[in-house]
C-alpha positions as CSV (number, residue, x, y, z in Angstrom):
1,M,-12.2,-6.1,-16.5
2,L,-11.3,-4.7,-12.9
3,T,-8.5,-6.5,-10.9
4,L,-8.3,-5.6,-7.4
5,I,-4.7,-6.1,-5.8
6,G,-4.2,-6.2,-2.1
7,T,-0.8,-5.4,-0.8
8,S,1.0,-5.4,2.5
9,H,2.5,-1.8,2.6
10,L,5.4,-3.2,4.5
11,D,6.4,-5.9,1.8
12,L,10.2,-5.6,1.2
13,D,9.6,-7.2,-2.2
14,G,6.5,-5.3,-3.0
15,Y,8.1,-3.2,-5.9
16,G,9.3,-6.2,-8.0
17,R,5.9,-8.2,-7.2
18,L,3.9,-5.2,-8.5
19,K,6.0,-4.7,-11.6
20,K,5.4,-8.4,-12.4
21,I,1.6,-8.1,-12.0
22,F,1.5,-5.1,-14.2
23,N,3.5,-6.8,-17.0
24,H,1.2,-9.9,-16.8
25,L,-2.1,-8.0,-16.6
26,K,-1.2,-5.2,-19.0
27,P,-3.8,-2.8,-17.6
28,S,-5.0,0.2,-19.7
29,M,-5.2,2.2,-16.5
30,I,-4.3,1.9,-12.9
31,G,-6.2,3.1,-9.8
32,V,-4.4,3.8,-6.5
33,E,-5.6,4.2,-2.9
34,E,-4.4,7.9,-2.7
35,T,-5.4,11.3,-3.6
36,R,-3.6,13.1,-6.4
37,K,-1.9,15.3,-3.8
38,D,-0.7,12.6,-1.7
39,F,0.4,10.3,-4.6
40,E,2.5,13.4,-5.9
41,E,3.9,14.2,-2.4
42,T,4.7,10.4,-1.9
43,S,6.3,10.0,-5.4
44,N,8.5,13.0,-4.6
45,L,9.8,11.2,-1.3
46,V,10.5,8.0,-3.4
47,K,12.5,9.9,-5.9
48,A,14.4,11.6,-3.1
49,L,15.3,8.3,-1.5
50,S,16.9,7.2,-4.7
51,N,19.6,9.6,-4.1
52,P,22.2,7.8,-2.1
53,Q,23.1,10.8,0.2
54,I,19.7,11.5,1.0
55,L,19.0,7.7,1.6
56,E,22.0,7.8,4.0
57,Q,20.8,10.8,5.8
58,T,17.3,9.4,6.2
59,L,18.8,6.2,7.4
60,N,20.7,8.0,10.1
61,N,17.7,9.8,11.3
62,A,15.7,6.5,11.4
63,R,18.6,5.0,13.5
64,R,18.2,7.5,15.9
65,Q,14.4,7.0,15.9
66,F,14.7,3.3,16.2
67,P,18.0,2.6,17.8
68,N,17.4,-1.1,18.5
69,V,16.3,-2.5,15.3
70,N,18.0,-4.6,12.6
71,Q,20.1,-2.3,10.4
72,D,19.8,-4.5,7.3
73,T,16.0,-4.6,7.6
74,L,15.8,-0.9,8.3
75,K,17.6,-0.2,5.0
76,L,15.6,-2.6,3.1
77,W,12.6,-1.0,4.4
78,L,13.5,2.5,3.6
79,S,14.6,1.5,0.1
80,S,11.2,-0.1,-0.5
81,T,9.2,2.5,1.3
82,N,6.0,3.4,-0.9
83,Y,6.9,0.9,-3.5
84,E,3.3,1.0,-4.8
85,N,4.0,4.6,-6.0
86,K,7.3,3.6,-7.6
87,A,6.0,0.8,-9.5
88,I,2.7,2.5,-10.5
89,G,4.4,5.7,-11.6
90,E,7.0,3.8,-13.7
91,Y,4.6,1.7,-15.4
92,S,2.1,4.6,-16.2
93,T,5.2,6.7,-17.6
94,S,6.6,3.7,-19.7
95,E,3.1,2.7,-21.1
96,G,1.6,6.0,-21.3
97,I,-1.5,5.0,-19.3
98,P,-3.5,7.2,-16.8
99,I,-3.4,6.9,-13.0
100,V,-7.0,7.1,-11.3
101,Y,-6.8,8.6,-7.8
102,C,-9.3,6.7,-5.8
103,D,-9.1,7.8,-2.2
104,N,-11.4,10.1,-0.2
105,P,-9.7,13.4,0.5
106,K,-12.4,14.4,3.3
107,E,-11.9,11.2,5.0
108,L,-8.0,11.2,4.9
109,A,-7.9,14.7,6.2
110,K,-9.6,13.6,9.4
111,I,-6.3,11.8,10.4
112,D,-3.0,13.3,11.1
113,F,-0.7,10.7,9.7
114,E,2.2,12.9,10.0
115,G,1.6,13.8,13.6
116,K,1.4,10.0,14.5
117,A,4.6,9.4,12.6
118,R,6.3,12.1,14.6
119,K,5.3,10.6,18.0
120,P,7.7,8.1,19.2
121,N,5.2,6.2,21.1
122,S,2.4,6.2,18.7
123,S,0.8,2.7,17.5
124,L,2.0,3.3,14.2
125,N,5.7,3.7,15.3
126,H,5.3,0.8,17.7
127,G,4.1,-1.5,14.9
128,I,7.0,-0.3,12.6
129,E,9.7,-0.8,15.2
130,A,8.5,-4.4,16.0
131,F,8.8,-5.3,12.4
132,L,12.2,-3.6,12.0
133,R,13.5,-5.6,14.9
134,L,13.3,-8.6,12.6
135,S,16.1,-9.9,10.4
136,P,15.2,-9.6,6.7
137,K,14.5,-13.2,6.6
138,E,12.3,-13.0,9.5
139,A,10.6,-9.9,8.0
140,R,9.8,-11.5,4.9
141,L,8.5,-14.7,6.7
142,D,6.2,-12.3,8.6
143,I,4.9,-10.6,5.5
144,S,4.5,-14.0,3.9
145,R,2.1,-15.1,7.0
146,E,0.4,-11.9,6.5
147,Y,-0.6,-12.8,3.0
148,L,-1.6,-16.2,4.0
149,Q,-4.3,-14.9,6.1
150,I,-7.9,-15.6,4.8
151,K,-9.6,-12.7,6.5
152,Y,-8.0,-9.3,7.9
153,P,-9.3,-7.9,11.3
154,V,-11.0,-4.7,11.2
155,K,-14.6,-5.1,12.4
156,D,-13.4,-5.1,16.1
157,C,-12.5,-1.5,15.9
158,A,-15.6,0.5,15.1
159,K,-13.9,3.8,14.2
160,L,-11.6,2.0,11.9
161,V,-14.7,0.2,10.0
162,D,-16.2,3.8,9.8
163,F,-13.0,5.2,8.4
164,Y,-12.6,2.4,6.0
165,Q,-16.3,2.3,4.7
166,A,-16.4,6.1,4.1
167,R,-13.3,5.7,1.9
168,D,-14.5,2.6,0.3
169,Q,-17.9,4.3,-0.8
170,F,-16.0,7.0,-2.4
171,T,-13.7,4.5,-4.2
172,E,-16.7,2.4,-5.5
173,Q,-18.2,5.5,-7.2
174,I,-14.9,5.8,-9.1
175,L,-14.4,2.2,-10.1
176,R,-17.7,1.3,-11.0
177,G,-17.7,3.7,-14.0
178,Q,-14.5,2.3,-15.4
179,T,-15.0,0.2,-18.7
180,E,-11.3,-0.5,-19.5
181,D,-9.0,-3.2,-18.1
182,M,-8.1,-1.7,-14.9
183,V,-5.9,-2.7,-12.1
184,Y,-6.7,-1.0,-8.6
185,V,-3.9,-1.2,-5.9
186,C,-4.9,-1.0,-2.2
187,G,-4.1,-2.4,1.1
188,L,-5.3,-5.9,1.9
189,D,-7.9,-4.7,4.6
190,H,-10.1,-3.0,1.9
191,I,-10.8,-6.2,-0.1
192,F,-10.1,-9.0,2.4
193,G,-11.1,-7.2,5.5
194,D,-13.7,-8.9,7.8
195,Y,-15.9,-5.9,7.9
196,H,-19.0,-5.7,5.5
197,P,-19.5,-4.2,3.3
198,N,-15.8,-3.9,2.2
199,L,-14.7,-2.6,-1.0
200,F,-14.8,-6.0,-2.7
201,D,-18.5,-6.6,-1.5
202,R,-19.4,-3.0,-2.9
203,L,-18.1,-3.9,-6.5
204,S,-19.4,-7.4,-6.5
205,Y,-22.0,-6.5,-9.1
206,I,-19.3,-5.8,-11.7
207,N,-17.6,-9.3,-10.9
208,P,-14.0,-7.8,-10.2
209,K,-11.1,-10.3,-10.0
210,R,-9.4,-10.1,-6.4
211,M,-5.9,-11.2,-5.7
212,K,-3.1,-10.7,-3.2
213,L,0.3,-9.1,-4.4
214,S,2.1,-12.4,-3.2
215,E,0.5,-14.2,-6.1
216,A,2.9,-12.6,-8.4
217,D,5.4,-15.2,-7.2
218,K,3.2,-17.8,-9.1
219,L,3.3,-16.0,-12.3
């Protein structure tokens, strides 16, 4: 049985929700929307931020980059950054199950994510700053509204559709051959996006279960 979990990458409570789903579904392997290299680098960042001194230094840097944001939300956001990696890594280690790396390295190499993150006026940073201006309560309500959406707008941006579909096609090739109980964790757009075929469409012939991370609250 394949279960697709759609996440909001900004979910301040995502770590606890993902742990809850893993404990409920008890998968024998976990797929992740990353390459092995990216997963390892991101996991190292997560480990580094668990050090209080490094977290405080990173907070100070973030305060300089985003001087007008809510400080409580900023700290919560940094503490929960890349929560998917943390939850997946911990569950994999504790249960002795493999992680399957399902993203397309050739397509990811076309995008300079680090360069966008370094540019103060990038759309990426504008979006993060708008989120961080919210209070923790407002931020959680914002994420709740995101999970309540039925479809996620992608198709209006042709370049984004092409980028997603090239990655989805690669991911499909990996997931369709899995025969064990597997959970695949990815962004909401890939399985609920309004472009077609999205990843859920591509895998429909093996009848995967599809759910949003917020559904952990009902377990």
